[in-house]
PyMOL Python script that loads the backbone (N, CA, C, O; Angstrom):
from pymol import cmd

cmd.read_pdbstr("""\
ATOM      1  N   MET A   1       6.444  -0.872   6.317  1.00  0.00           N
ATOM      2  CA  MET A   1       5.927  -2.965   6.467  1.00  0.00           C
ATOM      3  C   MET A   1       6.743  -3.299   6.290  1.00  0.00           C
ATOM      4  O   MET A   1       7.423  -2.735   5.433  1.00  0.00           O
ATOM      5  N   THR A   2       7.182  -4.304   6.888  1.00  0.00           N
ATOM      6  CA  THR A   2       8.341  -5.332   6.320  1.00  0.00           C
ATOM      7  C   THR A   2       8.405  -6.208   4.989  1.00  0.00           C
ATOM      8  O   THR A   2       7.546  -6.520   4.164  1.00  0.00           O
ATOM      9  N   PRO A   3       9.861  -6.499   5.120  1.00  0.00           N
ATOM     10  CA  PRO A   3       9.343  -7.152   3.686  1.00  0.00           C
ATOM     11  C   PRO A   3       8.644  -8.461   2.805  1.00  0.00           C
ATOM     12  O   PRO A   3       8.458  -8.673   1.606  1.00  0.00           O
ATOM     13  N   SER A   4       8.373  -9.196   4.038  1.00  0.00           N
ATOM     14  CA  SER A   4       7.792 -10.411   4.499  1.00  0.00           C
ATOM     15  C   SER A   4       6.062  -9.805   4.603  1.00  0.00           C
ATOM     16  O   SER A   4       5.173 -10.650   4.496  1.00  0.00           O
ATOM     17  N   GLU A   5       5.735  -8.540   4.783  1.00  0.00           N
ATOM     18  CA  GLU A   5       4.201  -8.199   4.342  1.00  0.00           C
ATOM     19  C   GLU A   5       3.838  -7.778   3.297  1.00  0.00           C
ATOM     20  O   GLU A   5       2.788  -7.960   2.680  1.00  0.00           O
ATOM     21  N   VAL A   6       5.235  -6.855   2.948  1.00  0.00           N
ATOM     22  CA  VAL A   6       4.902  -6.207   1.397  1.00  0.00           C
ATOM     23  C   VAL A   6       4.286  -7.764   0.496  1.00  0.00           C
ATOM     24  O   VAL A   6       3.161  -8.037   0.076  1.00  0.00           O
ATOM     25  N   ALA A   7       5.446  -8.458   0.463  1.00  0.00           N
ATOM     26  CA  ALA A   7       5.152  -9.307  -0.030  1.00  0.00           C
ATOM     27  C   ALA A   7       3.860 -10.582   0.374  1.00  0.00           C
ATOM     28  O   ALA A   7       3.740 -11.630  -0.261  1.00  0.00           O
ATOM     29  N   SER A   8       3.279 -10.314   1.164  1.00  0.00           N
ATOM     30  CA  SER A   8       2.061 -11.290   1.049  1.00  0.00           C
ATOM     31  C   SER A   8       0.695  -9.999   0.932  1.00  0.00           C
ATOM     32  O   SER A   8      -0.516 -10.128   0.756  1.00  0.00           O
ATOM     33  N   SER A   9       1.363  -9.072   1.076  1.00  0.00           N
ATOM     34  CA  SER A   9       0.280  -8.705   0.508  1.00  0.00           C
ATOM     35  C   SER A   9       0.052  -8.275  -1.454  1.00  0.00           C
ATOM     36  O   SER A   9      -0.853  -7.944  -2.220  1.00  0.00           O
ATOM     37  N   GLY A  10       1.368  -8.531  -1.483  1.00  0.00           N
ATOM     38  CA  GLY A  10       0.723  -8.032  -3.311  1.00  0.00           C
ATOM     39  C   GLY A  10       1.364  -6.625  -4.183  1.00  0.00           C
ATOM     40  O   GLY A  10       1.930  -5.620  -3.753  1.00  0.00           O
ATOM     41  N   ASP A  11       1.082  -6.954  -5.274  1.00  0.00           N
ATOM     42  CA  ASP A  11       1.455  -5.964  -5.751  1.00  0.00           C
ATOM     43  C   ASP A  11       0.375  -4.981  -5.766  1.00  0.00           C
ATOM     44  O   ASP A  11       0.868  -4.046  -6.397  1.00  0.00           O
ATOM     45  N   GLU A  12      -1.321  -4.509  -5.296  1.00  0.00           N
ATOM     46  CA  GLU A  12      -1.693  -3.711  -4.623  1.00  0.00           C
ATOM     47  C   GLU A  12      -1.011  -2.712  -4.152  1.00  0.00           C
ATOM     48  O   GLU A  12      -0.820  -1.589  -4.619  1.00  0.00           O
ATOM     49  N   VAL A  13      -0.550  -3.355  -2.896  1.00  0.00           N
ATOM     50  CA  VAL A  13       0.376  -2.413  -1.971  1.00  0.00           C
ATOM     51  C   VAL A  13       1.080  -1.226  -2.639  1.00  0.00           C
ATOM     52  O   VAL A  13       0.846  -0.023  -2.522  1.00  0.00           O
ATOM     53  N   VAL A  14       2.115  -1.950  -3.462  1.00  0.00           N
ATOM     54  CA  VAL A  14       2.859  -1.521  -3.852  1.00  0.00           C
ATOM     55  C   VAL A  14       2.066   0.112  -5.184  1.00  0.00           C
ATOM     56  O   VAL A  14       2.585   1.192  -5.469  1.00  0.00           O
ATOM     57  N   ARG A  15       0.899  -0.416  -5.567  1.00  0.00           N
ATOM     58  CA  ARG A  15       0.482   0.507  -6.738  1.00  0.00           C
ATOM     59  C   ARG A  15      -0.132   1.434  -5.514  1.00  0.00           C
ATOM     60  O   ARG A  15       0.239   2.534  -5.103  1.00  0.00           O
ATOM     61  N   ASP A  16      -0.362   1.251  -5.423  1.00  0.00           N
ATOM     62  CA  ASP A  16      -1.189   2.192  -3.765  1.00  0.00           C
ATOM     63  C   ASP A  16      -0.376   3.386  -3.710  1.00  0.00           C
ATOM     64  O   ASP A  16      -0.650   4.523  -4.093  1.00  0.00           O
ATOM     65  N   VAL A  17       1.312   2.655  -2.836  1.00  0.00           N
ATOM     66  CA  VAL A  17       2.422   3.665  -2.123  1.00  0.00           C
ATOM     67  C   VAL A  17       2.877   4.427  -3.350  1.00  0.00           C
ATOM     68  O   VAL A  17       3.310   5.532  -3.024  1.00  0.00           O
ATOM     69  N   ILE A  18       2.912   4.248  -4.379  1.00  0.00           N
ATOM     70  CA  ILE A  18       3.138   4.680  -5.979  1.00  0.00           C
ATOM     71  C   ILE A  18       2.099   5.896  -6.201  1.00  0.00           C
ATOM     72  O   ILE A  18       2.516   6.912  -6.758  1.00  0.00           O
ATOM     73  N   GLY A  19       0.538   5.801  -5.709  1.00  0.00           N
ATOM     74  CA  GLY A  19       0.318   6.403  -6.238  1.00  0.00           C
ATOM     75  C   GLY A  19      -0.145   8.108  -5.058  1.00  0.00           C
ATOM     76  O   GLY A  19      -0.469   9.290  -5.170  1.00  0.00           O
ATOM     77  N   GLU A  20       0.189   6.898  -3.886  1.00  0.00           N
ATOM     78  CA  GLU A  20       0.420   8.176  -2.583  1.00  0.00           C
ATOM     79  C   GLU A  20       1.624   9.279  -3.538  1.00  0.00           C
ATOM     80  O   GLU A  20       1.655  10.437  -3.957  1.00  0.00           O
ATOM     81  N   ILE A  21       2.254   8.402  -3.531  1.00  0.00           N
ATOM     82  CA  ILE A  21       3.516   9.487  -3.472  1.00  0.00           C
ATOM     83  C   ILE A  21       3.380  10.660  -4.959  1.00  0.00           C
ATOM     84  O   ILE A  21       3.352  11.891  -4.942  1.00  0.00           O
ATOM     85  N   THR A  22       3.320   9.756  -6.087  1.00  0.00           N
ATOM     86  CA  THR A  22       2.220   9.941  -6.660  1.00  0.00           C
ATOM     87  C   THR A  22       2.236  11.847  -6.561  1.00  0.00           C
ATOM     88  O   THR A  22       2.910  12.817  -6.911  1.00  0.00           O
ATOM     89  N   ASN A  23       0.325  11.292  -5.444  1.00  0.00           N
ATOM     90  CA  ASN A  23      -0.153  12.583  -5.199  1.00  0.00           C
ATOM     91  C   ASN A  23      -0.046  13.575  -4.915  1.00  0.00           C
ATOM     92  O   ASN A  23      -0.394  14.686  -5.316  1.00  0.00           O
ATOM     93  N   MET A  24       1.132  12.649  -3.210  1.00  0.00           N
ATOM     94  CA  MET A  24       2.159  14.479  -2.693  1.00  0.00           C
ATOM     95  C   MET A  24       3.275  15.215  -3.870  1.00  0.00           C
ATOM     96  O   MET A  24       3.566  16.408  -3.955  1.00  0.00           O
ATOM     97  N   THR A  25       3.844  13.896  -4.845  1.00  0.00           N
ATOM     98  CA  THR A  25       4.792  15.314  -4.745  1.00  0.00           C
ATOM     99  C   THR A  25       3.512  16.072  -6.446  1.00  0.00           C
ATOM    100  O   THR A  25       3.845  16.994  -7.191  1.00  0.00           O
ATOM    101  N   VAL A  26       2.883  15.694  -6.486  1.00  0.00           N
ATOM    102  CA  VAL A  26       1.805  16.395  -8.163  1.00  0.00           C
ATOM    103  C   VAL A  26       1.630  17.602  -6.573  1.00  0.00           C
ATOM    104  O   VAL A  26       2.477  18.423  -6.222  1.00  0.00           O
ATOM    105  N   GLY A  27       0.279  17.322  -5.888  1.00  0.00           N
ATOM    106  CA  GLY A  27       0.380  18.387  -5.379  1.00  0.00           C
ATOM    107  C   GLY A  27       0.872  19.093  -4.844  1.00  0.00           C
ATOM    108  O   GLY A  27       0.285  20.024  -4.291  1.00  0.00           O
ATOM    109  N   GLY A  28       2.867  18.808  -4.788  1.00  0.00           N
ATOM    110  CA  GLY A  28       2.741  19.796  -4.037  1.00  0.00           C
ATOM    111  C   GLY A  28       3.802  21.007  -5.145  1.00  0.00           C
ATOM    112  O   GLY A  28       4.528  22.001  -5.167  1.00  0.00           O
ATOM    113  N   PHE A  29       3.366  20.292  -5.658  1.00  0.00           N
ATOM    114  CA  PHE A  29       3.527  20.725  -8.110  1.00  0.00           C
ATOM    115  C   PHE A  29       2.819  21.570  -8.740  1.00  0.00           C
ATOM    116  O   PHE A  29       3.113  22.320  -9.671  1.00  0.00           O
ATOM    117  N   LYS A  30       1.890  21.413  -8.197  1.00  0.00           N
ATOM    118  CA  LYS A  30       0.680  21.856  -8.549  1.00  0.00           C
ATOM    119  C   LYS A  30       0.185  22.759  -7.655  1.00  0.00           C
ATOM    120  O   LYS A  30      -0.543  23.464  -8.355  1.00  0.00           O
ATOM    121  N   ASN A  31       0.132  23.173  -6.531  1.00  0.00           N
ATOM    122  CA  ASN A  31      -0.099  24.439  -5.653  1.00  0.00           C
ATOM    123  C   ASN A  31       1.522  25.676  -5.548  1.00  0.00           C
ATOM    124  O   ASN A  31       1.935  26.669  -4.948  1.00  0.00           O
ATOM    125  N   ALA A  32       1.822  24.897  -6.382  1.00  0.00           N
ATOM    126  CA  ALA A  32       3.631  25.984  -6.725  1.00  0.00           C
ATOM    127  C   ALA A  32       2.863  26.712  -7.708  1.00  0.00           C
ATOM    128  O   ALA A  32       2.471  27.837  -7.397  1.00  0.00           O
ATOM    129  N   LEU A  33       2.629  26.307  -8.687  1.00  0.00           N
ATOM    130  CA  LEU A  33       2.027  26.694  -9.963  1.00  0.00           C
ATOM    131  C   LEU A  33       0.534  27.648  -9.865  1.00  0.00           C
ATOM    132  O   LEU A  33       0.230  28.353 -10.827  1.00  0.00           O
ATOM    133  N   CYS A  34      -0.347  27.598  -8.631  1.00  0.00           N
ATOM    134  CA  CYS A  34      -1.300  28.256  -8.359  1.00  0.00           C
ATOM    135  C   CYS A  34      -0.559  29.516  -8.183  1.00  0.00           C
ATOM    136  O   CYS A  34      -0.533  30.384  -9.056  1.00  0.00           O
ATOM    137  N   ASP A  35       0.108  29.622  -6.926  1.00  0.00           N
ATOM    138  CA  ASP A  35       0.769  30.051  -6.409  1.00  0.00           C
ATOM    139  C   ASP A  35       1.429  31.389  -6.752  1.00  0.00           C
ATOM    140  O   ASP A  35       1.466  32.510  -6.243  1.00  0.00           O
ATOM    141  N   ILE A  36       1.913  30.814  -7.790  1.00  0.00           N
ATOM    142  CA  ILE A  36       1.912  31.686  -9.070  1.00  0.00           C
ATOM    143  C   ILE A  36       1.481  32.290 -10.454  1.00  0.00           C
ATOM    144  O   ILE A  36       2.082  32.832 -11.382  1.00  0.00           O
ATOM    145  N   GLY A  37      -0.076  31.896 -10.134  1.00  0.00           N
ATOM    146  CA  GLY A  37      -0.830  32.896 -10.706  1.00  0.00           C
ATOM    147  C   GLY A  37      -1.483  31.615 -12.022  1.00  0.00           C
ATOM    148  O   GLY A  37      -2.371  31.841 -12.843  1.00  0.00           O
ATOM    149  N   PHE A  38      -0.776  30.425 -11.864  1.00  0.00           N
ATOM    150  CA  PHE A  38      -1.094  29.624 -13.131  1.00  0.00           C
ATOM    151  C   PHE A  38      -2.101  28.203 -12.507  1.00  0.00           C
ATOM    152  O   PHE A  38      -1.735  27.106 -12.085  1.00  0.00           O
ATOM    153  N   PRO A  39      -3.429  28.775 -12.669  1.00  0.00           N
ATOM    154  CA  PRO A  39      -4.757  27.417 -12.170  1.00  0.00           C
ATOM    155  C   PRO A  39      -5.078  26.338 -12.143  1.00  0.00           C
ATOM    156  O   PRO A  39      -6.113  26.224 -12.800  1.00  0.00           O
ATOM    157  N   CYS A  40      -4.554  24.816 -11.463  1.00  0.00           N
ATOM    158  CA  CYS A  40      -4.424  23.666 -11.853  1.00  0.00           C
ATOM    159  C   CYS A  40      -5.199  23.387 -11.708  1.00  0.00           C
ATOM    160  O   CYS A  40      -5.857  24.113 -10.963  1.00  0.00           O
ATOM    161  N   LYS A  41      -5.818  22.256 -12.178  1.00  0.00           N
ATOM    162  CA  LYS A  41      -6.526  20.801 -11.762  1.00  0.00           C
ATOM    163  C   LYS A  41      -6.088  19.551 -12.411  1.00  0.00           C
ATOM    164  O   LYS A  41      -5.931  19.437 -13.626  1.00  0.00           O
ATOM    165  N   LEU A  42      -5.828  18.261 -11.204  1.00  0.00           N
ATOM    166  CA  LEU A  42      -5.278  17.652 -11.129  1.00  0.00           C
ATOM    167  C   LEU A  42      -6.108  16.078 -11.412  1.00  0.00           C
ATOM    168  O   LEU A  42      -6.728  15.700 -10.418  1.00  0.00           O
ATOM    169  N   SER A  43      -6.175  15.256 -12.479  1.00  0.00           N
ATOM    170  CA  SER A  43      -7.082  14.068 -12.633  1.00  0.00           C
ATOM    171  C   SER A  43      -6.130  13.383 -11.859  1.00  0.00           C
ATOM    172  O   SER A  43      -5.103  13.928 -11.453  1.00  0.00           O
ATOM    173  N   LEU A  44      -6.546  11.740 -11.550  1.00  0.00           N
ATOM    174  CA  LEU A  44      -6.139  10.637 -10.387  1.00  0.00           C
ATOM    175  C   LEU A  44      -4.770  10.694 -10.627  1.00  0.00           C
ATOM    176  O   LEU A  44      -4.410  11.772 -11.100  1.00  0.00           O
ATOM    177  N   PRO A  45      -3.409   9.408 -10.348  1.00  0.00           N
ATOM    178  CA  PRO A  45      -2.937   9.295 -11.044  1.00  0.00           C
ATOM    179  C   PRO A  45      -3.127   7.540 -11.211  1.00  0.00           C
ATOM    180  O   PRO A  45      -3.624   6.597 -10.595  1.00  0.00           O
ATOM    181  N   THR A  46      -2.349   7.830 -12.515  1.00  0.00           N
ATOM    182  CA  THR A  46      -2.749   5.664 -13.368  1.00  0.00           C
ATOM    183  C   THR A  46      -1.309   5.587 -13.321  1.00  0.00           C
ATOM    184  O   THR A  46      -0.380   6.257 -13.771  1.00  0.00           O
ATOM    185  N   VAL A  47      -1.467   4.309 -12.470  1.00  0.00           N
ATOM    186  CA  VAL A  47       0.210   3.330 -11.608  1.00  0.00           C
ATOM    187  C   VAL A  47      -0.668   2.366 -12.868  1.00  0.00           C
ATOM    188  O   VAL A  47      -1.851   2.026 -12.836  1.00  0.00           O
ATOM    189  N   VAL A  48       0.694   1.993 -14.287  1.00  0.00           N
ATOM    190  CA  VAL A  48       1.148   1.440 -14.653  1.00  0.00           C
ATOM    191  C   VAL A  48       2.467   0.038 -15.006  1.00  0.00           C
ATOM    192  O   VAL A  48       3.599   0.260 -15.438  1.00  0.00           O
ATOM    193  N   ARG A  49       2.062  -0.936 -14.771  1.00  0.00           N
ATOM    194  CA  ARG A  49       3.420  -1.633 -14.540  1.00  0.00           C
ATOM    195  C   ARG A  49       3.384  -2.864 -16.313  1.00  0.00           C
ATOM    196  O   ARG A  49       2.654  -3.547 -17.032  1.00  0.00           O
ATOM    197  N   GLY A  50       4.460  -2.480 -16.157  1.00  0.00           N
ATOM    198  CA  GLY A  50       4.851  -3.876 -17.539  1.00  0.00           C
ATOM    199  C   GLY A  50       5.872  -3.417 -18.476  1.00  0.00           C
ATOM    200  O   GLY A  50       6.622  -2.456 -18.307  1.00  0.00           O
ATOM    201  N   ASP A  51       5.801  -4.592 -19.981  1.00  0.00           N
ATOM    202  CA  ASP A  51       6.734  -4.171 -21.011  1.00  0.00           C
ATOM    203  C   ASP A  51       6.308  -3.555 -21.479  1.00  0.00           C
ATOM    204  O   ASP A  51       5.193  -3.137 -21.170  1.00  0.00           O
ATOM    205  N   GLN A  52       7.131  -3.079 -22.719  1.00  0.00           N
ATOM    206  CA  GLN A  52       6.520  -2.002 -23.731  1.00  0.00           C
ATOM    207  C   GLN A  52       5.393  -1.375 -24.609  1.00  0.00           C
ATOM    208  O   GLN A  52       4.965  -1.178 -25.746  1.00  0.00           O
ATOM    209  N   LEU A  53       5.175  -1.160 -22.930  1.00  0.00           N
ATOM    210  CA  LEU A  53       4.230   0.001 -23.145  1.00  0.00           C
ATOM    211  C   LEU A  53       3.671   0.765 -24.462  1.00  0.00           C
ATOM    212  O   LEU A  53       4.379   0.580 -25.451  1.00  0.00           O
ATOM    213  N   HIS A  54       2.836   1.369 -24.608  1.00  0.00           N
ATOM    214  CA  HIS A  54       3.210   2.495 -25.133  1.00  0.00           C
ATOM    215  C   HIS A  54       1.472   3.375 -24.943  1.00  0.00           C
ATOM    216  O   HIS A  54       0.376   2.819 -24.879  1.00  0.00           O
ATOM    217  N   VAL A  55       1.779   4.879 -24.892  1.00  0.00           N
ATOM    218  CA  VAL A  55       0.853   6.299 -24.367  1.00  0.00           C
ATOM    219  C   VAL A  55       0.669   6.567 -25.481  1.00  0.00           C
ATOM    220  O   VAL A  55       1.533   6.365 -26.334  1.00  0.00           O
ATOM    221  N   VAL A  56      -0.595   7.130 -25.772  1.00  0.00           N
ATOM    222  CA  VAL A  56      -1.378   8.000 -26.912  1.00  0.00           C
ATOM    223  C   VAL A  56      -1.160   8.971 -25.989  1.00  0.00           C
ATOM    224  O   VAL A  56      -0.920   8.617 -24.835  1.00  0.00           O
ATOM    225  N   SER A  57      -1.210  10.552 -26.366  1.00  0.00           N
ATOM    226  CA  SER A  57      -1.171  11.778 -25.772  1.00  0.00           C
ATOM    227  C   SER A  57      -2.559  11.987 -26.850  1.00  0.00           C
ATOM    228  O   SER A  57      -3.007  11.758 -27.973  1.00  0.00           O
ATOM    229  N   LEU A  58      -2.935  12.902 -24.903  1.00  0.00           N
ATOM    230  CA  LEU A  58      -4.430  13.417 -25.706  1.00  0.00           C
ATOM    231  C   LEU A  58      -4.283  14.920 -26.920  1.00  0.00           C
ATOM    232  O   LEU A  58      -3.321  15.680 -26.803  1.00  0.00           O
ATOM    233  N   LYS A  59      -5.153  15.108 -27.802  1.00  0.00           N
ATOM    234  CA  LYS A  59      -5.089  16.048 -27.911  1.00  0.00           C
ATOM    235  C   LYS A  59      -4.802  17.171 -27.446  1.00  0.00           C
ATOM    236  O   LYS A  59      -4.677  17.174 -26.221  1.00  0.00           O
ATOM    237  N   SER A  60      -4.664  18.036 -27.904  1.00  0.00           N
ATOM    238  CA  SER A  60      -4.613  19.587 -27.365  1.00  0.00           C
ATOM    239  C   SER A  60      -3.444  19.620 -25.518  1.00  0.00           C
ATOM    240  O   SER A  60      -3.299  20.635 -24.837  1.00  0.00           O
ATOM    241  N   THR A  61      -3.018  18.648 -25.285  1.00  0.00           N
ATOM    242  CA  THR A  61      -2.116  18.659 -25.016  1.00  0.00           C
ATOM    243  C   THR A  61      -0.901  18.627 -24.687  1.00  0.00           C
ATOM    244  O   THR A  61      -0.298  18.097 -25.620  1.00  0.00           O
ATOM    245  N   THR A  62       0.030  18.994 -23.599  1.00  0.00           N
ATOM    246  CA  THR A  62       1.364  18.995 -23.650  1.00  0.00           C
ATOM    247  C   THR A  62       2.070  17.790 -23.249  1.00  0.00           C
ATOM    248  O   THR A  62       1.311  16.927 -22.808  1.00  0.00           O
ATOM    249  N   ARG A  63       3.470  17.439 -23.276  1.00  0.00           N
ATOM    250  CA  ARG A  63       3.331  15.787 -23.001  1.00  0.00           C
ATOM    251  C   ARG A  63       5.154  15.624 -23.024  1.00  0.00           C
ATOM    252  O   ARG A  63       6.034  15.770 -23.871  1.00  0.00           O
ATOM    253  N   HIS A  64       5.060  15.098 -21.030  1.00  0.00           N
ATOM    254  CA  HIS A  64       6.818  15.899 -20.577  1.00  0.00           C
ATOM    255  C   HIS A  64       6.858  14.314 -20.244  1.00  0.00           C
ATOM    256  O   HIS A  64       5.789  13.704 -20.207  1.00  0.00           O
ATOM    257  N   ILE A  65       7.753  13.822 -20.067  1.00  0.00           N
ATOM    258  CA  ILE A  65       8.237  12.099 -19.638  1.00  0.00           C
ATOM    259  C   ILE A  65       9.182  12.218 -18.685  1.00  0.00           C
ATOM    260  O   ILE A  65       9.604  13.337 -18.975  1.00  0.00           O
ATOM    261  N   PHE A  66       9.711  11.930 -17.912  1.00  0.00           N
ATOM    262  CA  PHE A  66      10.724  11.950 -16.559  1.00  0.00           C
ATOM    263  C   PHE A  66      10.719  10.552 -16.406  1.00  0.00           C
ATOM    264  O   PHE A  66       9.768   9.796 -16.207  1.00  0.00           O
ATOM    265  N   GLN A  67      12.581  10.190 -16.596  1.00  0.00           N
ATOM    266  CA  GLN A  67      12.548   8.625 -16.429  1.00  0.00           C
ATOM    267  C   GLN A  67      13.900   9.026 -14.769  1.00  0.00           C
ATOM    268  O   GLN A  67      14.666   9.880 -14.326  1.00  0.00           O
ATOM    269  N   PHE A  68      13.318   7.603 -14.493  1.00  0.00           N
ATOM    270  CA  PHE A  68      14.226   8.326 -13.039  1.00  0.00           C
ATOM    271  C   PHE A  68      14.004   6.462 -13.054  1.00  0.00           C
ATOM    272  O   PHE A  68      13.200   5.699 -13.588  1.00  0.00           O
ATOM    273  N   GLU A  69      15.430   6.278 -11.981  1.00  0.00           N
ATOM    274  CA  GLU A  69      15.920   4.913 -12.323  1.00  0.00           C
ATOM    275  C   GLU A  69      16.184   4.533 -10.109  1.00  0.00           C
ATOM    276  O   GLU A  69      16.850   5.173  -9.296  1.00  0.00           O
ATOM    277  N   CYS A  70      15.551   3.618  -9.967  1.00  0.00           N
ATOM    278  CA  CYS A  70      15.602   3.207  -8.370  1.00  0.00           C
ATOM    279  C   CYS A  70      15.970   1.913  -7.873  1.00  0.00           C
ATOM    280  O   CYS A  70      15.178   0.985  -8.038  1.00  0.00           O
ATOM    281  N   SER A  71      16.866   1.757  -7.392  1.00  0.00           N
ATOM    282  CA  SER A  71      17.079  -0.207  -6.826  1.00  0.00           C
ATOM    283  C   SER A  71      16.803  -0.480  -8.583  1.00  0.00           C
ATOM    284  O   SER A  71      15.690  -0.831  -8.974  1.00  0.00           O
ATOM    285  N   SER A  72      17.788  -0.300  -9.397  1.00  0.00           N
ATOM    286  CA  SER A  72      18.181  -0.921 -10.921  1.00  0.00           C
ATOM    287  C   SER A  72      16.616  -1.434 -11.336  1.00  0.00           C
ATOM    288  O   SER A  72      16.283  -2.571 -11.670  1.00  0.00           O
ATOM    289  N   LYS A  73      15.834  -0.328 -11.216  1.00  0.00           N
ATOM    290  CA  LYS A  73      14.026  -0.390 -12.311  1.00  0.00           C
ATOM    291  C   LYS A  73      14.391   1.489 -12.824  1.00  0.00           C
ATOM    292  O   LYS A  73      14.985   2.455 -12.345  1.00  0.00           O
ATOM    293  N   ARG A  74      13.687   1.192 -13.922  1.00  0.00           N
ATOM    294  CA  ARG A  74      13.108   1.989 -14.454  1.00  0.00           C
ATOM    295  C   ARG A  74      11.679   2.454 -14.168  1.00  0.00           C
ATOM    296  O   ARG A  74      10.550   2.003 -14.360  1.00  0.00           O
ATOM    297  N   LEU A  75      12.142   3.396 -13.701  1.00  0.00           N
ATOM    298  CA  LEU A  75      10.470   4.188 -13.335  1.00  0.00           C
ATOM    299  C   LEU A  75      10.440   5.542 -14.539  1.00  0.00           C
ATOM    300  O   LEU A  75      11.433   6.146 -14.945  1.00  0.00           O
ATOM    301  N   ILE A  76       8.928   5.795 -14.961  1.00  0.00           N
ATOM    302  CA  ILE A  76       8.453   6.289 -16.389  1.00  0.00           C
ATOM    303  C   ILE A  76       7.530   7.814 -15.486  1.00  0.00           C
ATOM    304  O   ILE A  76       6.610   7.477 -14.740  1.00  0.00           O
ATOM    305  N   ALA A  77       7.764   9.015 -15.584  1.00  0.00           N
ATOM    306  CA  ALA A  77       6.199   9.977 -14.707  1.00  0.00           C
ATOM    307  C   ALA A  77       5.370  10.280 -16.476  1.00  0.00           C
ATOM    308  O   ALA A  77       5.712  11.404 -16.844  1.00  0.00           O
ATOM    309  N   ASP A  78       4.799   9.853 -17.137  1.00  0.00           N
ATOM    310  CA  ASP A  78       4.284  10.319 -18.566  1.00  0.00           C
ATOM    311  C   ASP A  78       3.465  11.714 -18.054  1.00  0.00           C
ATOM    312  O   ASP A  78       2.553  11.462 -17.266  1.00  0.00           O
ATOM    313  N   ILE A  79       3.652  13.133 -18.381  1.00  0.00           N
ATOM    314  CA  ILE A  79       2.486  13.882 -17.513  1.00  0.00           C
ATOM    315  C   ILE A  79       2.574  14.682 -19.362  1.00  0.00           C
ATOM    316  O   ILE A  79       3.386  14.793 -20.280  1.00  0.00           O
ATOM    317  N   HIS A  80       1.158  15.064 -19.030  1.00  0.00           N
ATOM    318  CA  HIS A  80       0.016  15.782 -19.812  1.00  0.00           C
ATOM    319  C   HIS A  80      -0.542  16.936 -19.427  1.00  0.00           C
ATOM    320  O   HIS A  80      -1.459  17.064 -18.616  1.00  0.00           O
ATOM    321  N   PHE A  81      -0.063  17.647 -19.927  1.00  0.00           N
ATOM    322  CA  PHE A  81      -0.648  19.248 -19.339  1.00  0.00           C
ATOM    323  C   PHE A  81      -1.278  20.209 -20.581  1.00  0.00           C
ATOM    324  O   PHE A  81      -0.678  20.837 -21.453  1.00  0.00           O
ATOM    325  N   LYS A  82      -2.584  20.089 -20.341  1.00  0.00           N
ATOM    326  CA  LYS A  82      -3.572  21.203 -21.380  1.00  0.00           C
ATOM    327  C   LYS A  82      -4.311  22.581 -21.037  1.00  0.00           C
ATOM    328  O   LYS A  82      -5.298  22.847 -20.351  1.00  0.00           O
ATOM    329  N   ALA A  83      -3.524  23.261 -21.714  1.00  0.00           N
ATOM    330  CA  ALA A  83      -4.393  24.211 -21.603  1.00  0.00           C
ATOM    331  C   ALA A  83      -5.706  25.073 -21.785  1.00  0.00           C
ATOM    332  O   ALA A  83      -5.918  25.250 -22.985  1.00  0.00           O
ATOM    333  N   GLU A  84      -6.469  25.550 -21.129  1.00  0.00           N
ATOM    334  CA  GLU A  84      -7.378  26.243 -20.931  1.00  0.00           C
ATOM    335  C   GLU A  84      -8.089  27.282 -21.411  1.00  0.00           C
ATOM    336  O   GLU A  84      -9.063  27.704 -20.789  1.00  0.00           O
TER     337      GLU A  84
END
""", "prot")
cmd.dss("prot")
cmd.show_as("cartoon", "prot")
cmd.util.cbc("prot")
cmd.orient("prot")
């Protein structure tokens, strides 16, 4: 898409793209874990934008937070693992 097409489409397109990239990245990670003997299930990704966000971990999960910077914007992957 051109920059003007992205601007006219609004935030929904950005959320869709980030969700798709998340699905592809995490899907590859999940497949690698399954290949070495760790069965996995994925939930749908949630894309949240804003300031002063607070996420509470679910009970019986292990939380890992990864931070990235892209074009001077901070991106955070907040991943929760639950053993079955």
